C-alpha positions, 0 to 999 in steps of 0.5 A: 601638787608634787610637781607644783611644789617641786617647781616652786622649790626650783624657783626659790632656789633660783632666786636664792642662787642668783643673788636676788633674795640677798639683793632684795633683802639689803634693799628693804632693810636699807629703806626701813632704816633710812625712814627714821634715819632721815627724819631723825637727821633732819634738825641736824641738817637744817642746823648746818645749813642755817648759816648758809640760808641766813645769808640768802635772808631765810631764817631756820626755826626749830624743827620738831620731829615726830613719827609722822615725818618718818612715815612720810619718808616710808611712803616716799621710799616704798615706790622706789623699792617696788621699781627696783623689785620689778626691774630685778624680777621682770625677767622671771619669765623672759629669761627662760624663754631665751634659755629654753629651760621651761621646755624641758620641765614641760616635757616632763609632764609639768602643766603650764598653769603650775608654771604661772602659779609658782612664779607668781607665788615666788613674786608675791612672797618676795614682795610681801616679805620685803615690804613687811620687813621694811614696814616692821623696821621703820615701826620699830624705830619710830616706836623707839624714838617717837610715838607711832600713835600720831599717825592715823589709820597706820595698819590700813595705809600700809595694807593698801600700799602692799595690795598696790604692790601685789597689783603691780606683780600681777601686771608683771606676770601678765606682760611676761606672758605676752612679751618675750623680752623683759623690756616689753614687760617693763614698758607694758607694766609701767605703761598701765601704772602711768595711765592709772596715774594720769587718769587719777588726776580726775577727781570723780575717776580717782577713787576707783583706781589702783593708784589711789592705794599709794596715797598713804599720807592722806590716811595717816594725816586723817585727810581720808578714812579707810572706807574711802579706799574700799572701791579702789581695793575691790577693783584693784583685787578684781583686776589682779585676779583677772590679770593672773587668770589671763596670764594662765590662759595666755601662757597655755597657748604661748609658743615656747 
């Protein structure tokens, strides 16, 4: 346990020194502020465009903004935050393959599974803190300007999207143990998400896929209920655990 905690501390320190924590913090805070800001500025923007649109024969009516508009922005922007997160952290394993620093730790008695456990824990921690910080900022601004009660099943819609992020992290870890370059990590992770997205176009299959969890808008508008996401949540959790398990097995055999 001591060696695991020591390596975990080393990973967190590296994240801080590299500036990744600062960058991710700014990113998630920015998105958290941007969601209500875009909604709040929409009437003003429409007013500024009114004359131009009138010349094209279009009439601008009064725009009524609610917290719902801000939450729609949240679910539009959080995918970009996740993509930036994966791009930034895709080298968490591969940079050490190139530098050979892992060999030194392993020769000092650190078990290989602890490397995967520590790095996975750091990624999950950073994603969780960043995601819920973004959510909290958006929620606070929405409560101040409007009323969050207009959004149905809001906590559940946020929860399922967070779980989707954990699933993507498990894929990132998996392909980090399978590939030696972060390009392979990005292609592998993105490829699996893309396949899930394409299969999600099939109605009978979509309810079982992890990408269903990104459909937070259907929940807040009441078009779907939380129980509609149960199968996807179970499968997402199971495949994430499977991916991390395979990652440990693969890393135990990996030539460094």
